[in-house]
C-alpha positions, 0 to 999 in steps of 0.5 A: 180321532185316530186310533192304532191298536198295537200288539202292546198298547192302543194309541189315541190321538184326538185332534181339533180341526178348528184350533189346530193345536197339538193333538190330545194323546192317550195310551192304553193297554191293548186287550188281545181278546177284545181290541175295541175295548181299549178304544172305548176305554179312552173315549170314556173321558170324552162322554160330554163331547161325542157329538163333536166327532167328525171323523174316526180313523183306525189301524188294527192288527186283527187280521195279522194276528189272526193268521199269526195265532190261527184264531178267529179264522173262518171254516173255509172251503175252496172250489177249483177246477178238476185237477187243481185240488192241491194248488195251494199245497204244491205252491211254489218252490220256496222253502223257508229253510233250505237245508232243514230236512224237517222244515214245516210250511204254514198250516193250510187255511183250507184242509184237503177235505174242504177243497172241492173241484168241479169239471170245466175248463177255460183257456188262457184267452177266456174261451171255454175248452169244457163247460162248467158241469152244473151237477158237479156244483150242485153236489159241492154246494150240498157238501159245503152246506152240510159241513157248516162251512162259514166262507168259500173261495172260488178260483178257476183257471184263467177266470182273471180273463173271463169270470163267467164260470166263477159267477155262475158257481157263486149263483148256484151256491147261493141258490142252493142256500148257502148263507155265508161269505163268498169270495171269487178270485176274479174280484179279489185279485184278477191277475195271472198266476193261479197260485197267487191268485188262489192263495189271496182269495182263500186268505181273504175268505178266511179273514173276511167273517171275523174282521167284518164282525169286529168292525161292525162291533166296534161301529155299534159300540161307538154308535152306543156312546153317541158317536156316529161319525164315519170310521175309516180303516187304514190300508196296507199301502197308506191309504184308507177304506170305509169299514164296509170295503175293509170288511169285504177285502180284509187283505187290504188291511193286513199291515194296517198299523205299520203303514200309518207310521210311514204316512205320518212321516211323509206328512211331517217330511212334507212340512219340513221339506225333506226330500229323503227320509228314513223312517224308524219305528220302534215299539214294544215288539218290533222295529220297522224301517222305511224310506221316503224319497220325494214324498213317496214311500216304497210300495210292493205289490206282494207279500207273505201274510204271517210269514217270518223275517230274518234280519229284515228280509222276508223269508219266502215260503213262511207265510201265506202269499197275498197280492195287495199293495203295501208299504215296503218296510224292513221288519226286525224283532227288536222292541222294548219287550224283546227278550235277552237270553244266553244261548248254548255256547254261553253267548248273549242273544237279543230276540226274536222272542218278545214278552209283549204286553202280558207279561211284558218286561220284568220291570212291569211286574206283571209276572214277566222275569226275563230280562228285556230291552226295556229292562236294560234301558232302565238299568242303563239309566235311559228310561225314568221308571216313574215317568212313563205315561205321566207316571200311570205306567209304573216300572219297577227298577229292582225288578229289572236289575234282578232280571238283568242280574241273572244274565250277568251272573252267567256271563261273569260281567257286572250288571251295567256291562250287561245292560250295555251289551244288550243295547248294543246288540239290539242296535246292531239288529235294528241297523240292519233294517235301516241298511236294508232300506238304504244301502241295499236299495242303492241309497246312501244313508248319509244323505237321509234324515232319520224320523224316529218314533215309536215309544222306544225309537227316540231311545235308540235314534242317536246310536243308530244314526251314529252307526249309519253316519246320518247327520240329522234326526227328527223326533215328533211331538209324542213319538209313541203315538205318531203312527195314530196321528198318521191315520188323520192324514190319510185319504180314501182309496180304491184299486182297480185292476185288469189284465191286458190280454193283448200284451203289446206295450203300445196297445194298453189304452183300450184296457185302460178305457174299460177299467175307467168305466168300471171304476166310475160305475163302482164309485157311483154305487158307493156315492163317490163322485168327486175323486182323482185317479192315478194310473199305472201299467205292469210291464216286463220284457217278453220272457221274464216272469215279473213285471215293473209298475210304472206310471201310465199316460196315454201316448207315452212311449212305454217301451222306452219308459220301462227300458230306463226304469229297468236299467235304473234298477238292474244296471242294464236295458234290452232290446226285447219286446216289451209286454204290458201285463196289467192295467191298474187304476188308483182312485183317490177320494178326498177326506178331512185331514188334520193339518198342524199350526205352524208356531213362530219361533222364539230363540231362547235358552232351555229352561232349567233341567227338571233333574239329572241322572247318570246314564250309560253313553258309549265307553263311560257313564255320565251325569246328564241333565234331564229336560221335560219336553212340555216345557220346551217351546219353539226356538229352544236349543241346546246340546247332548248329552241330555234326556228329553222325557215326555208322556209316551216316550224318552229322547236320548241326545248323545255326545256330539249332537246339538238339538233345537225345537222347531215351529212344529214342536219337533226335536230337530237333532244335528250332528255337531 
């Protein structure tokens, strides 16, 4: 079972690995206060089959939501070196709004009162300049216990080279009677740069208690209904962790949900032999775009948790720096619940505010009165208000018309033209995200296929493909639950990092020898003996501030390899000395994965449409046929414009597009 807890809905996919039939799917509204309750609600219909569950894979937004809403975070303390109490406040010279004199930085996760310093210092090579003063640590420990601190982050200078002082501080804190959570920067992020290392450790310490309690509660409630199978949690980089690992390292699951969709797209691209694909995931709150090239998604190794974005770009200084691998996506505030409004100049705007799941779009009849993208799609005839979730989610067209009508009255245009304008504006926003992962990274989108999913993705896919001149679109079965299916194709993973002290690029092997042994011992303690490894090394030119992660093989000429990659990325290479900064080993542990059966294609005409309705198309309104996707078998083909409806989404086939159903029940749409 794959469960993806989103901001609006919780998606559940149940796959039978023996029959390998299309998975059973279910969407239930998310309960923000008790996210696990939606999963248990979905499982009520499987009460007689709980003993058959072999694996549960879970994606959750709990870590992100806690940071965004500043709720559920532990009362956290920081212990660091004397003179470095304010390293979190000072940070880097990154202002989210350069010309705004009143700009505000994110609230500090550790108040100044709870930042403690102790005497003692280590040099850059790990040797001791001044010994750690135990008396200071005892005094700090007493204050932490008296204040009822729940979690402690310990981050000393140069501890990534020699963690002895951090380990000593942890022991004294425990011997003093502290029972809460403790994180050491040398364990959480053993890399140089004290600000980023401290920030990453503090974010982890702030999240660990609440994430741990949530995962324990989920496992306990699953066991109460008879499900004792392993539960894995999706990582931000598209791999998975055990619940125990995720509880200790919640920073690894901050971008858990978005990663699942890209993982599912990668699996689909592999089946269809697509070497170049752009992923487009549009849900209720945001739209996300990514790229898959030769079976690999773009990875980045540092991001700002709970930060803001502008047209898909992360705004530096608006969040909490976290060094953790994650799938690099461009995200814009453009979902079904995104609100349309009129600014002070009288112009129509769409986003960034969203109506979310509660109250949701006006058509939900939950108290929302502001017009949203979903309301515009209903008015434009693109969404059938009585069809979503098999008719379980009733939408009210008259409420959507009323909400759009308020805007059209102010604009002095018709309701139909206003809905068209809303859809054009949201498409413009989303096309920027698609360009960010393609054109702005040196990729020609015309060479790529577009994989469209999410509840609203297939509604807008043809419009976006027209704008970027993409010639092929793939819409998988149940696109609204596609991300949840990706959870069933993940592998367990661990990442081990060690700094390279002698930074010559020809001398990285001794560090890798140590790191391989560290990984072997750690995995043996967890009971894993069968695994694969992927080794990487961070390289840079002497004097550069940032490194590039490249594959590592013994006896490879790393300087030459780095020069080629640097020229590929930045247009030039240099004769400067190349330094190796970090050794990194990614361990991949195989677990059972869902593999869909391929069906035989029988070429046939599509069945008779289930109906027809007028729909807004570029430049006109037109009556188009409506098909039920459940009736479309592999080999069926036709052309647009038309509408294809299913349980969790609607696919709009535009003018000048033809489509067919492939052997995996995907809708393969091509420009005619």
